[in-house]
C-alpha positions as CSV (number, residue, x, y, z in Angstrom):
1,M,82.5,143.1,110.6
2,A,83.9,144.5,107.2
3,K,84.5,147.5,108.7
4,R,85.8,145.9,112.0
5,A,88.4,144.4,109.7
6,G,89.0,147.2,107.8
7,V,88.8,145.3,104.4
8,S,85.7,145.4,101.9
9,I,83.1,143.3,101.9
10,A,84.3,141.0,98.6
11,T,87.4,140.5,101.0
12,V,85.3,138.9,103.6
13,S,83.6,136.8,101.2
14,R,86.8,135.8,99.6
15,V,87.6,134.7,103.6
16,L,85.0,133.1,104.5
17,N,84.1,131.0,101.4
18,K,88.0,130.6,100.1
19,T,86.8,131.6,96.5
20,K,90.3,133.0,96.0
21,H,93.5,133.6,97.7
22,V,93.5,136.1,100.6
23,E,96.9,137.5,101.9
24,A,97.4,135.9,105.4
25,P,97.6,139.2,107.7
26,V,94.0,140.1,105.7
27,E,92.8,136.5,106.7
28,E,93.7,137.0,110.2
29,A,92.1,140.2,110.2
30,V,89.0,138.9,109.1
31,W,88.8,136.0,111.2
32,K,89.9,137.9,114.3
33,A,86.6,140.4,113.6
34,I,84.5,137.4,113.0
35,K,85.5,136.0,116.5
36,E,85.0,139.1,118.2
37,L,81.5,139.7,116.9
38,G,80.4,136.5,117.6
39,F,79.7,135.5,114.0
40,T,78.8,131.8,113.3
41,P,79.0,131.3,109.1
42,D,75.7,130.0,107.9
43,Q,77.3,126.6,106.5
44,H,74.3,125.7,104.9
45,A,73.5,129.1,103.1
46,R,77.3,128.4,101.4
47,W,76.5,124.6,100.6
48,L,73.2,126.1,98.6
49,S,75.2,129.1,97.0
50,S,78.6,127.3,96.3
51,G,78.1,123.8,96.6
52,R,80.8,123.0,98.9
53,S,81.6,123.4,102.3
54,N,84.0,124.5,104.5
55,V,85.2,120.4,105.2
56,V,88.3,118.6,103.7
57,G,87.7,114.9,103.7
58,I,90.3,112.5,104.3
59,A,89.8,108.3,103.2
60,M,92.9,106.5,105.0
61,P,93.2,102.7,106.0
62,S,91.6,101.8,109.5
63,V,94.8,100.0,110.7
64,E,97.4,100.3,113.5
65,S,100.4,102.5,112.5
66,W,103.0,104.9,113.8
67,D,103.0,107.0,110.8
68,L,98.8,107.5,110.5
69,S,98.3,108.9,113.6
70,P,100.9,111.6,113.5
71,F,99.7,112.0,110.1
72,L,96.0,112.4,110.5
73,H,97.0,114.7,113.9
74,A,99.5,117.1,111.7
75,C,97.0,117.1,108.6
76,S,94.0,118.4,110.9
77,E,96.3,120.7,112.5
78,E,96.9,122.4,109.4
79,L,93.5,122.4,107.8
80,N,92.1,123.3,111.4
81,A,94.1,126.5,111.4
82,R,93.1,127.8,108.1
83,N,89.5,127.2,109.2
84,F,88.8,124.1,107.4
85,D,87.2,121.2,109.5
86,V,88.2,117.6,108.8
87,M,86.2,114.4,107.8
88,V,87.7,111.1,107.7
89,A,86.6,107.7,105.9
90,L,88.1,104.7,107.5
91,T,88.3,102.5,104.7
92,D,90.0,98.6,104.7
93,D,91.9,96.9,101.8
94,D,89.2,96.5,99.2
95,K,88.7,98.5,96.4
96,T,85.4,98.7,96.3
97,N,84.7,100.1,100.1
98,E,87.7,102.4,99.4
99,R,85.5,103.8,96.1
100,E,82.3,103.8,97.7
101,L,83.9,106.0,101.0
102,I,86.0,108.4,98.0
103,Q,82.5,109.0,96.9
104,T,80.5,109.4,99.8
105,L,82.9,112.2,101.1
106,V,82.4,114.0,97.4
107,R,78.8,113.3,98.0
108,S,78.8,115.1,101.4
109,H,79.9,118.0,99.8
110,V,83.9,118.6,101.2
111,S,85.7,121.4,99.2
112,A,88.7,118.8,98.6
113,V,90.0,115.0,99.5
114,I,92.8,113.5,100.4
115,V,94.0,109.9,99.9
116,V,95.9,107.2,101.7
117,T,95.7,104.4,99.8
118,R,98.3,101.7,98.8
119,Y,97.8,101.9,95.1
120,V,95.5,103.4,92.9
121,D,93.8,101.4,90.5
122,A,92.4,102.2,86.8
123,K,88.6,102.6,88.6
124,I,89.9,105.0,91.7
125,R,92.2,107.1,88.9
126,Q,89.1,107.8,87.4
127,L,87.1,108.2,90.2
128,L,89.5,111.1,91.6
129,T,90.7,112.8,88.6
130,R,86.4,113.2,87.9
131,T,85.3,114.5,91.7
132,G,85.5,118.2,90.5
133,V,87.6,118.7,94.0
134,P,91.2,118.8,94.6
135,V,92.8,115.9,95.5
136,V,95.8,115.2,97.2
137,L,97.6,111.5,97.7
138,A,99.7,110.4,100.6
139,F,102.1,108.0,101.2
140,N,101.8,106.9,97.5
141,E,101.9,108.2,94.0
142,D,100.0,107.6,90.8
143,P,102.8,107.6,88.1
144,N,99.5,107.3,85.5
145,S,97.7,110.8,87.0
146,R,98.8,114.3,87.5
147,I,97.0,114.1,91.3
148,P,99.6,115.6,93.7
149,A,101.4,113.6,96.3
150,V,102.7,113.3,99.0
151,I,105.2,110.5,99.6
152,F,108.0,109.1,101.5
153,D,111.3,108.1,99.9
154,D,110.9,104.1,100.3
155,E,113.1,103.4,97.8
156,T,116.4,105.3,99.2
157,A,115.5,104.4,103.1
158,A,115.6,100.9,101.9
159,Q,118.9,101.3,100.5
160,A,119.9,103.4,103.8
161,L,118.8,100.6,106.1
162,A,120.6,97.8,103.7
163,N,124.1,100.0,103.5
164,G,123.8,100.3,107.5
165,V,123.6,96.5,108.6
166,P,127.1,94.5,108.4
167,E,128.7,94.0,105.4
168,N,130.2,90.5,106.1
169,R,126.3,89.3,106.3
170,K,126.2,89.1,102.5
171,S,124.0,86.4,102.1
172,R,120.3,87.9,102.0
173,A,116.9,87.4,101.3
174,I,113.9,89.7,100.7
175,L,110.3,88.8,102.5
176,S,107.3,91.3,100.5
177,Q,103.9,90.9,100.8
178,Q,101.8,90.6,97.6
179,G,100.1,93.2,95.3
180,S,100.2,96.4,93.3
181,E,101.7,98.9,96.0
182,V,104.3,101.6,94.5
183,S,105.8,101.9,97.8
184,I,106.8,98.4,98.3
185,D,107.9,97.6,94.9
186,R,110.4,100.8,95.8
187,R,111.4,99.0,98.7
188,V,112.2,95.6,97.4
189,S,114.2,97.6,94.4
190,G,116.1,99.7,96.8
191,F,117.2,96.4,99.3
192,R,118.0,95.1,96.0
193,R,120.5,97.3,94.4
194,V,122.6,97.5,97.8
195,S,123.4,94.0,97.0
196,A,123.6,94.2,93.2
197,K,126.2,97.3,93.8
198,K,128.5,95.7,96.5
199,W,128.8,92.3,95.5
200,K,127.1,91.7,92.4
201,M,124.7,89.8,94.0
202,D,120.9,88.7,93.2
203,T,119.1,89.0,96.1
204,P,115.8,86.7,96.3
205,V,112.2,88.0,96.7
206,F,110.0,86.0,98.9
207,E,106.2,87.2,98.8
208,C,103.4,86.4,101.3
209,D,100.0,87.6,101.2
210,G,100.7,90.2,103.7
211,T,99.1,88.7,107.3
212,I,100.8,87.6,110.0
213,E,100.1,83.6,109.4
214,G,101.5,83.9,105.5
215,A,104.6,86.2,106.5
216,Y,105.1,83.3,109.2
217,Q,104.3,80.5,106.8
218,A,106.8,82.4,104.0
219,S,109.3,82.7,106.6
220,R,109.6,79.0,107.3
221,N,110.0,78.0,104.4
222,I,112.6,80.9,103.6
223,F,114.6,79.1,107.0
224,E,113.9,75.6,105.8
225,Q,115.1,76.0,102.6
226,S,118.3,78.3,102.7
227,C,118.5,80.1,105.7
228,P,120.6,83.7,104.7
229,Q,122.3,85.8,107.3
230,I,120.1,88.7,106.5
231,L,116.5,88.8,106.1
232,H,114.9,92.6,104.7
233,T,111.4,92.4,105.3
234,T,108.8,95.1,103.9
235,S,107.0,95.5,106.9
236,D,107.6,95.3,110.8
237,Y,104.4,92.7,111.1
238,L,106.0,90.8,108.4
239,A,109.4,90.9,110.7
240,I,107.4,90.3,113.5
241,A,106.2,87.2,112.4
242,A,109.9,86.1,110.9
243,I,111.0,86.3,114.3
244,R,108.4,83.8,115.3
245,A,108.9,81.4,113.0
246,A,113.2,81.7,113.1
247,Y,112.1,81.2,117.1
248,D,110.0,78.0,116.3
249,L,112.8,76.6,114.2
250,G,115.5,76.8,116.8
251,L,117.2,79.9,115.3
252,S,118.7,83.1,117.4
253,V,117.7,86.2,116.4
254,P,119.9,88.1,115.1
255,R,123.1,85.3,115.9
256,D,121.5,82.9,113.2
257,V,119.7,85.1,111.3
258,A,119.2,88.6,111.4
259,I,115.6,90.1,110.6
260,T,114.8,94.7,109.3
261,G,111.6,95.6,109.4
262,F,110.4,98.1,107.6
263,G,107.3,101.3,108.6
264,E,107.8,101.5,113.1
265,N,104.6,100.0,114.2
266,H,103.2,100.1,117.6
267,Y,104.6,96.8,118.4
268,S,108.5,97.1,116.7
269,Q,109.9,98.1,120.0
270,T,107.9,95.7,122.1
271,A,108.5,92.8,120.1
272,T,111.4,90.2,121.5
273,P,114.1,90.9,120.5
274,S,113.1,94.9,118.9
275,L,113.1,95.6,115.8
276,T,115.6,97.4,113.3
277,T,113.4,98.8,111.3
278,V,112.3,102.4,109.5
279,R,110.6,105.4,110.7
280,I,108.4,107.3,108.3
281,D,108.0,110.9,109.2
282,G,104.3,110.6,109.3
283,R,103.7,114.0,110.8
284,N,105.7,115.9,108.1
285,V,103.3,113.8,105.2
286,G,100.3,115.3,106.7
287,R,101.4,118.9,107.3
288,L,102.3,118.8,103.7
289,C,99.2,117.5,102.4
290,G,97.2,120.0,104.1
291,E,98.8,122.8,103.0
292,G,99.0,121.2,99.7
293,A,94.7,120.6,99.5
294,I,94.7,124.5,100.9
295,S,96.8,125.7,98.2
296,L,94.8,123.8,94.9
297,L,91.8,125.8,96.8
298,E,93.3,129.0,96.4
299,K,94.6,128.0,92.9
300,R,97.8,127.9,93.7
301,T,100.7,125.6,92.2
302,V,101.1,122.7,94.1
303,P,104.3,120.2,93.5
304,A,103.5,116.7,91.3
305,V,105.5,115.1,93.8
306,Q,106.8,116.1,97.0
307,K,109.2,113.8,99.8
308,V,109.5,113.5,103.5
309,G,112.3,111.8,105.3
310,F,112.8,108.9,107.4
311,Y,114.8,107.8,110.3
312,L,116.9,104.3,110.7
313,V,115.6,102.6,114.2
314,A,118.3,100.5,115.5
315,G,116.4,97.8,117.6
316,D,117.9,93.8,118.6
317,S,117.0,92.3,115.9
318,C,119.5,93.4,113.5
319,P,123.1,95.7,114.5
320,L,123.3,98.6,112.3
321,R,126.7,100.0,111.8
322,R,125.7,103.4,111.7
323,Q,122.5,105.6,112.3
324,Q,121.2,107.9,109.9
């Protein structure tokens, strides 16, 4: 095989075991020779010799999301192109379950782990820093560790959305979900910064438990106490619940109260009215996470934090003055 590829046996070993960085043209020549000769690497022998497989583990939530589907697809494409397989562990909102699944991936001898999580608590931080394999965080960073992360610039997107709605609607409120998620805190901060800068106003923040029922009741309370002209929410699920609450109280959206979402999902444009929201570039997050995992495996430097872009989506729930 080495002779067919025009390289040394040591180079073939480096390509198969990914122990050192090999220039792309050389790596391509080795894999071409492998395919032409019909060679199949013995993964079991590789596990025995190195303790690791040719598999990258991805721990991610089992939720419906327009950004997670393209994330997984792009991440898998990036890894498959470098001859890595992908093992996915679907987590829920329980941190104990999340830790157990990450441990399962590590025990499965994966070469690296990519973790999509709402936030990193102390126990998960300890686990990720002691896995013995490269780790990349997706969508949320951990300011208390040096784990590389690919994130979405939530605060800038929230400011763009708040600046894009009609300026004559100064009375605003924010509906957010409870918890310790860094990205949610940044969305709230972005919304509040716009009102503080433009009108020196302190935008009130109301919290719910994040469920549709909780968001519905919190929205009713907001509208019954003092209905704002614009209600910014930190997710599209909260926005959909808020629209229903407004209708049940006889309020017209967006005439009486305009409502914005955040993080476009499968229901955003089929809701009535369709949501004005923010679309996250999940595909680019996936691509960069795949690249980051490969770079770490090849002992190359990876930026501590990489940010991806966003798009404002103009729906009928709130007019936009401009599209960015």
